[in-house]
C-alpha positions in Angstrom: 0.0 0.0 0.0 1.3 3.4 -1.0 1.3 6.4 1.3 -1.5 8.0 -0.7 -3.7 4.9 -0.6 -3.0 4.6 3.1 -4.1 8.1 3.8 -7.2 7.7 1.7 -8.1 4.6 3.7 -7.2 6.3 7.0 -9.6 9.2 6.2 -12.6 6.8 6.3 -11.6 5.2 9.6 -11.7 6.4 13.1 -8.2 5.9 14.7 -7.7 5.3 18.4 -3.9 5.8 18.2 -3.1 2.8 20.3 0.7 3.3 19.7 0.7 6.4 22.1 2.5 5.8 25.3 3.7 2.3 24.2 6.8 0.7 22.7 7.2 -1.8 19.9 7.9 -5.4 20.9 10.9 -5.9 18.6 12.4 -2.6 19.8 12.1 -3.8 23.4 13.7 -7.1 22.6 16.6 -5.6 20.6 17.4 -2.8 23.0 17.2 -5.0 26.1 19.5 -7.6 24.5 22.0 -4.9 23.4 22.0 -3.2 26.8 22.4 -6.4 28.7 25.3 -7.6 26.6 27.1 -4.3 26.5 26.6 -3.6 30.2 28.1 -7.0 31.3 31.1 -6.6 28.9 31.9 -3.0 29.7 31.8 -3.5 33.5 33.7 -6.7 33.2 36.4 -4.9 31.3 36.5 -2.0 33.8 36.8 -4.5 36.7 39.7 -6.1 35.0 41.5 -2.8 34.3 40.8 -1.2 37.7 41.2 -4.2 40.1 43.2 -6.9 38.3 45.7 -5.3 36.1 45.2 -1.9 37.8 46.3 -0.1 34.5 43.2 1.6 32.9 43.8 3.5 29.7 42.0 6.1 27.7 40.4 3.3 25.6 38.6 2.0 28.6 37.0 5.4 29.4 36.0 5.8 25.8 34.3 2.4 26.0 32.3 3.6 29.0 31.4 6.7 27.1 30.2 4.5 24.2 28.1 2.5 26.6 26.5 5.7 28.0 25.9 6.9 24.5 24.1 3.6 23.7 22.0 4.0 26.8 21.0 7.5 25.6 20.2 6.1 22.1 18.0 3.4 23.7 16.0 6.1 25.5 15.6 8.0 22.2 14.2 4.9 20.4 11.7 4.3 23.2 10.5 7.9 23.0 10.2 7.6 19.2 8.0 4.6 19.7 5.5 6.7 21.7 5.0 8.9 18.7 4.6 6.3 15.9 8.0 4.6 15.4 7.2 1.4 13.6 3.7 2.5 12.6 2.6 3.4 9.1 2.6 7.1 8.6 -1.1 7.3 7.7 -1.9 5.8 11.1 0.1 8.5 13.0 -1.5 11.7 14.2 0.0 14.8 12.6 1.0 16.2 16.0 2.7 12.9 16.8 4.4 12.9 13.5 6.1 16.2 14.3 7.4 14.8 17.6 8.5 11.7 15.9 10.5 13.7 13.4 12.3 15.5 16.3 13.3 12.2 17.9 14.3 10.7 14.6 16.6 13.7 13.9 18.0 13.5 17.4 18.9 9.8 16.8 20.7 10.7 13.6 22.7 13.5 15.3 23.7 11.2 18.2 24.7 8.4 15.8 27.9 10.1 14.5 29.5 10.8 17.9 28.4 7.4 19.3 29.9 5.4 16.5 33.1 7.4 16.6 33.6 7.0 20.3 33.0 3.3 19.9 35.6 3.0 17.1 38.0 5.3 19.0 37.9 2.9 22.0 39.0 0.0 19.6 41.7 2.1 17.8 43.2 3.4 21.1 43.5 -0.2 22.2 45.3 -1.1 19.0 47.6 1.8 19.5 48.5 0.7 22.9 49.1 -3.0 22.0 50.4 -3.0 18.5 52.1 0.4 18.1 54.4 1.1 21.1 56.9 2.8 18.8 56.0 6.2 17.3 57.8 5.4 14.0 56.1 2.2 13.1 53.8 1.8 10.1 51.1 0.5 12.4 51.2 3.6 14.5 50.6 5.8 11.4 47.9 3.6 10.1 46.0 3.7 13.4 46.3 7.4 13.7 45.1 7.8 10.1 42.0 5.8 10.8 41.3 7.8 14.0 41.5 11.2 12.3 39.7 10.1 9.1 36.8 8.8 11.2 36.8 11.9 13.3 36.6 14.2 10.3 33.9 12.1 8.6 31.6 11.7 11.6 32.0 15.4 12.6 30.9 16.4 9.1 28.1 13.9 9.2 26.8 15.3 12.5 26.9 18.9 11.1 24.8 17.8 8.1 22.3 16.0 10.3 21.9 19.1 12.5 21.4 21.5 9.6 19.6 19.3 7.1 16.9 21.9 6.8 17.0 25.7 6.8 15.4 26.8 9.0 16.0 23.9 11.3 12.4 23.8 12.5 11.4 22.7 9.0 12.8 19.2 9.8 9.6 18.5 11.8 7.3 21.2 10.5 7.0 20.9 6.7 4.6 23.9 6.5 7.4 26.3 7.1 9.1 28.0 4.2 12.7 26.9 3.5 14.5 24.1 2.0 15.9 20.7 3.1 18.3 18.2 1.7 17.4 14.6 1.0 18.5 13.1 4.3 18.5 9.6 2.9 21.6 10.4 0.9 23.8 11.3 3.9 22.5 8.2 5.6 23.6 5.9 2.7 27.0 7.6 2.6 27.4 7.2 6.3 26.5 3.5 6.2 29.0 2.9 3.3 31.8 4.6 5.1 31.0 2.5 8.2 31.3 -0.7 6.3 34.7 0.2 4.9 35.9 1.5 8.3 34.7 -1.6 10.1 36.6 -3.9 7.8 39.8 -1.9 8.2 39.5 -2.0 11.9 38.9 -5.8 11.7 41.9 -6.6 9.5 44.4 -4.3 11.2 44.9 -6.3 14.4 44.8 -9.7 12.7 47.7 -8.6 10.4 49.6 -7.3 13.3 49.1 -10.5 15.3 50.4 -12.7 12.5 53.6 -10.6 12.3 54.4 -11.3 15.9 57.0 -13.9 17.1 54.7 -16.5 18.7 53.3 -20.0 18.0 50.7 -20.3 15.3 48.2 -21.7 17.8 48.5 -18.6 20.0 48.3 -16.4 16.9 45.1 -18.1 16.0 43.6 -17.7 19.4 44.5 -14.0 19.6 43.1 -13.4 16.2 39.8 -15.0 17.2 39.6 -12.5 20.1 40.0 -9.5 17.7 37.8 -11.2 15.1 34.7 -10.3 17.2 34.7 -7.2 15.1 33.1 -9.2 12.3 29.8 -8.8 14.1 30.1 -5.0 13.8 30.8 -5.4 10.1 27.7 -7.6 9.6 25.5 -5.0 11.4 26.9 -2.1 9.4 26.2 -4.0 6.2 22.7 -4.7 7.3 22.2 -1.0 8.1 23.5 -0.1 4.7 21.1 -2.5 3.0 18.2 -1.0 4.9 19.3 2.5 4.1 19.5 1.7 0.4 16.1 0.1 0.4 14.5 3.1 2.1 16.2 5.8 0.0 13.0 6.8 -1.8 10.3 5.8 0.8 7.8 8.3 2.2 6.5 6.1 4.9 9.3 7.1 7.2 7.7 6.2 10.5 7.4 2.6 9.4 10.5 2.2 7.1 13.0 3.9 9.4 12.1 1.5 12.3 14.7 -1.2 11.2 17.5 1.4 11.2 16.9 2.1 14.9 17.4 -1.6 15.6 20.5 -2.1 13.4 22.1 1.1 14.8 21.8 -0.3 18.3 23.2 -3.7 17.1 26.1 -2.0 15.4 27.1 0.0 18.4 26.8 -3.0 20.6 28.9 -5.1 18.3 31.6 -2.4 18.4 31.5 -2.5 22.2 31.9 -6.2 22.1 34.9 -6.0 19.8 36.4 -3.4 22.1 35.9 -5.4 25.3 36.9 -8.9 24.0 40.7 -8.4 24.6 40.1 -7.7 28.3 38.0 -10.8 28.9 40.8 -13.4 29.1 42.4 -11.5 32.0 39.1 -11.4 33.9 38.4 -15.1 33.4 42.0 -16.2 34.2 41.8 -14.2 37.5 38.5 -15.7 38.6 39.5 -19.2 37.4 42.5 -19.0 39.6 40.4 -17.8 42.5 37.8 -20.6 41.9 40.6 -23.2 41.8 42.1 -21.8 45.0 38.7 -21.9 46.7 38.0 -25.5 45.5 41.5 -26.5 46.7 41.0 -24.9 50.1 37.6 -26.6 50.4 39.1 -30.0 49.4 42.1 -29.6 51.7 39.8 -28.7 54.6 37.5 -31.6 53.9 40.5 -34.0 53.6 42.0 -32.6 56.9 38.7 -33.2 58.7 38.4 -36.7 57.2 42.0 -37.5 58.1 41.4 -36.2 61.6 38.4 -38.4 62.0 40.3 -41.4 60.7 43.1 -40.8 63.2 40.6 -40.4 66.0 39.0 -43.7 65.0 42.4 -45.5 64.7 43.8 -44.1 68.0 40.5 -44.4 69.9 41.2 -46.5 73.1 40.2 -50.1 73.4 37.0 -50.3 75.3 36.0 -53.0 77.7 32.7 -53.8 79.2 32.8 -54.9 82.7 29.6 -56.5 83.8 29.3 -56.8 87.5 27.3 -59.6 89.0 25.8 -59.4 92.4 26.9 -62.3 94.7 24.4 -63.4 97.3 27.0 -64.7 99.7 29.1 -61.6 100.4 29.6 -57.9 99.8 32.1 -58.3 97.0 31.4 -58.4 93.2 32.7 -60.6 90.4 33.5 -59.0 87.0 33.2 -60.6 83.7 35.4 -59.0 81.1 34.4 -59.2 77.5 35.7 -57.6 74.3 34.0 -54.4 73.2 35.3 -53.4 69.7 39.0 -53.4 68.7 40.8 -56.2 70.6 40.7 -60.0 70.4 40.1 -60.9 74.0 37.4 -63.5 73.6 39.3 -66.1 75.7 39.7 -63.9 78.8 37.9 -65.5 81.7 37.4 -64.3 85.2 40.7 -63.4 86.8 41.7 -62.5 90.3 41.8 -58.8 91.1 45.5 -58.7 91.4 45.9 -59.7 87.7 43.6 -57.0 86.3 46.5 -54.7 85.8 47.6 -56.7 82.8 44.4 -56.0 81.1 44.7 -52.2 81.5 47.6 -51.9 79.0 46.1 -49.4 76.6 45.8 -45.6 76.6 42.3 -45.5 78.1 39.5 -47.9 79.0 35.8 -47.7 79.6 34.1 -49.5 82.4 30.4 -49.9 81.8 28.0 -50.8 84.5 30.3 -50.1 87.4 28.6 -49.8 90.8 31.8 -48.5 92.4 33.8 -45.8 90.6 37.2 -47.2 91.6 39.7 -48.1 88.9 43.2 -49.4 89.1 45.8 -47.3 87.3 49.3 -48.5 86.5 52.1 -46.4 87.9 54.7 -46.5 85.2 57.5 -45.1 87.3 57.1 -47.4 90.2 55.6 -50.4 88.5 52.7 -50.4 91.0 49.0 -49.6 90.7 47.1 -46.7 92.1 43.4 -46.3 92.5 41.3 -43.4 91.4 37.8 -43.1 92.6 35.2 -41.5 90.3 32.3 -42.8 92.3 32.2 -39.9 94.8 28.8 -39.5 96.3 27.7 -43.1 95.9 27.9 -43.8 99.7 28.9 -47.0 101.4 26.0 -48.9 100.0 27.6 -48.9 96.6 25.6 -52.0 95.4 22.6 -49.8 95.0 24.4 -47.1 93.2 23.6 -45.7 89.8 25.2 -47.6 86.9 27.8 -45.4 85.2 30.3 -45.4 82.4 33.7 -44.1 83.4 36.6 -43.5 81.0 40.0 -43.6 82.5 43.3 -42.8 80.8 46.0 -45.3 81.7 49.6 -45.3 80.7 50.6 -48.5 79.0 53.4 -50.8 80.3 54.7 -54.2 79.6 53.6 -57.2 81.6 
């Protein structure tokens, strides 16, 4: 449908202008994706430079400026959506069309400085890495690209600002004056972008393969800088859209893809600028993660070893079951094995021979009615007695059954 046919059809319909105060779905998806990716990469890069290498450069601050410019551009696209961006021009109210034209012109003005700052961040990084000498060919090539881009985008911004005379004629076509065909500067800008992006892509790869290092390392480094190919693809797509829309009059609808591809192009440039800083970040956190895992493993192993030692060195336990004798006030003990010693054949023994049994580090007496245990005196070879049954009283047969653990020094015989 042509613009004339659309306007004739719109004249017979009652419009509710549902686009007002809303944003387009694909614009939300595109801008949210671009902002999420660029935000993560930019602040990962800044963390690496400020806290890991502690050597930030001008290229890092240019990258932050590019990210802020992208944030401003996203706000512009959302504001343009409220006034008909992505909607056919015959469905847009005339007052909204004026406001849309203002936001569209603002986006075109912002585009030049935004793209230049993004490319400047990349080129300053190349200058720092590949051109430490002021007399190298790479140094002059990088500076030539910087100043050529600066001159071109400065001129492009001036053209976008003064595309109409008077300037108000950009959004109010009823005013007297004249305007240039803005589609021509857009196509020229897109063409220069494509050429510039390819030069920026090729320059570091050529420099890397001239370095003295293994081919595998050259390939890996080249892959890092090859992220700029995404910027080339986005600039090509923006050029295609610009050429297709060079004669259109339905600008509110046909310019919508340019907003999307512009955000994608800037984001791709930020990605290419941040990629060289990512290996440092991941190496740092990989080492920290390995150290943390190692500490946890060591701590767990130490606890396990400690438990194993405790189990191995845990004293032999004996259960002494005391049987009440009806004939007298004495008790007979029956010794049996508890856990770790082979004493199955031990029978009842006289009291004077019980010292031989207490040959370990400590023993447990279960069910004792009297808390008196015989301890070997290593120095004198005799036995002493230690009472832990205090408070039981003379009638110890009716005392409370207890489990008493006594440490005993071991001796031979």
